[in-house]
N, C-alpha and C positions, 0 to 999 in steps of 0.2 A: 594646573587648571584652577582658574579663579573660583571663589565661592559664588554660589548662585545669588545670594543677597547679603549685603553688609550695610548696616545702618551707621551713619556717622554720629559720634557723640564726642564732645559737645558740638552743637551746630552753631556756627557763626553767621548771623544774618547779614547778608549783603544784597546787592542788586540781584545777583544770581547766587543762591545759597545751595551748596552741595549738601544733600540730605542722605544719599545712599549710593551704593554701587550695585549694579545688576550685571552678573557675569563679567566683572572687571571693568564695567563702563560707568563713569560718574553720572548720576542723575541730579540735576539742579532744578530748583524751583525759583521762579521770578517773584519779586516782592508782591506782585498783583495777586498771586495765588494765596499769599498770606492774608490779603485783604478779603478775598472770597472766603477763606477759612474762618476769618473773624466774623464775617456776616453769618455764615452757617452756624458757628458756635454761639452767636448771640441769641439764636432761637433755642438754645439748650435750656434756657430757664423754663420755657413752657413745655418743651418736648425733648428732654435730654437724650433719650435713646435714639430718636429720629435724627438729631444733629450728629450724634456719634456714629451712626450708620451712614448718613448722607455724605459727610465729609470724606471719609476714605473711599467711598464708592465713587463720588465725583472725581477724585484724583485718580482712581483706578481706571476710569474710562479713558482719560488722557494717557496714562502710563501703558495700558494694554495696547493702544494704538502705536505708541512709539516703540514698544518692545517688538511689535510685528516688523517694523522697519529694521530694528537691530538684528533680529533673527535672519531675515532675508538678505540684509547687507553682508552678514557673515557668511551665509551660504553662497553668496556671489563673490566671496573672497575680498571683501572690502573691510578695511579697518574701521571700527566705530570709535569715534573720539568722545562722544558724550550725548546725553539726552537732556534737553531743557524743557521744562513744563511752564507754560504761561497760563493765564487765567482761562483762556478759551481755546488754546491750541498748544501743540508741542513741536519741538524740532529735534530730529535725530541727526547729529553731525557725523558724517562718514566720508571716507576718501572717495574721490571720483571713480565710479565704476569703469570697468574695461570697455564696456559697450553701451550704446543707447538702450539695447534690449535689457541689460542688467539693471540700468537705472530705472526703467519702467517697472520691472519686476519688484524692485525694492520699494518703489512708490506704492504698489498694491499691498505691501506687507501690513501696513496699519489697518487698512480696511478688512483684510482677510483675518487678522487677529481679532478685531472687534466682532466680525461675523461669527467666528468660531466660539466666542463667548456668548454673544447676544442671541443667536438663532435658537439654541436649545432653550434658553430662558423664555423667549417670545413664544416658542412652540408650547412650552409648559403652560404659560398663561392662557394661550389660545385653547388648549385641550382641557386643562384641569381648572383654570381660573386662578384668581388671586387667593391668598391665604387669609385667615382671620387675623393675622399678625401684621400690623402696620409697618414695622421695621423691615420685615421680610419683603413686603410688597414694594417698599421704597427701593430695596436692593434689586428686585426683579424689574422694576420700572426703569431705574437708572442704567443698570448693566444690560438690560434687554432693549426696550423701546428707545430710550434716550440715546444709547450707544449706537443703535442702527441709524438713528437720525443724524447723529454726528458723522458717522461713516459716509452716509449718502451725501451730506453737505460737503464733506471733504473731497468728494469726487467731482465737485464743480470745477470747471476748467479755467481757473484763474489763480494767479499767485496770491498768497503763498501756499494755497491748498495743493494737495497731492494730485488732484485731477489734471492739472496742467502737464504733469509728467506721466501719470498713470495711463491716460488714454493713448499715449504714444505707443503703447504695447500693440495696438491693432496694426498700425503700419509696419511695426517691427516684425510681427508675426507674418504678415503678408510678404515682406521682404525675405524672410527666412524660408517661407513656403516656395517661393520662386527659385531659390537656390542661387549659388554664386554664378554670375555671368549670364543668367537667363534674363531676357528682356520680355516685357509683356508684348503680346501680338495684338495690335490694334487693327480694326477693319481698314481696309485699303492698303495694308502693308503686306508684302509677300511673306 
């Protein structure tokens, strides 16, 4: 059984730089993530704690989403080849699922993972409010509200977003409900 998390050292910067392994799956970041990281860290002069909380939290939003795909792909018996993180999105590379239903379920994995993390945080803020600590509030905002926004955006039905595949779950469920060999009965047909 592979270790849950392994960090690569030393890191060799390339177009896609391998930075870690999660459950035996390589996680690589695109050079554009390094640009975003540099921009976030450039604000460290004025607010170093905020930058040091913001950067890993921003990357966590992307990684949580892709880990959701990883988990559901493995549950659907698909080999996962790697995770790639870009500045605004990620890609989980896995073998083609056995069915359209499985592919749709895997597409929902990212959104479900984000919701599992974000909803308790959003609920906390709605019930209790923000804290007096700016770094904690940044974490709540990014992993809560921002993450839910990213998840909702990701459900738009156009490539390369997950919505293009995820919403196919509805017709797949209808097909399964009808069962094999059953055809819909339309008016005018006996």
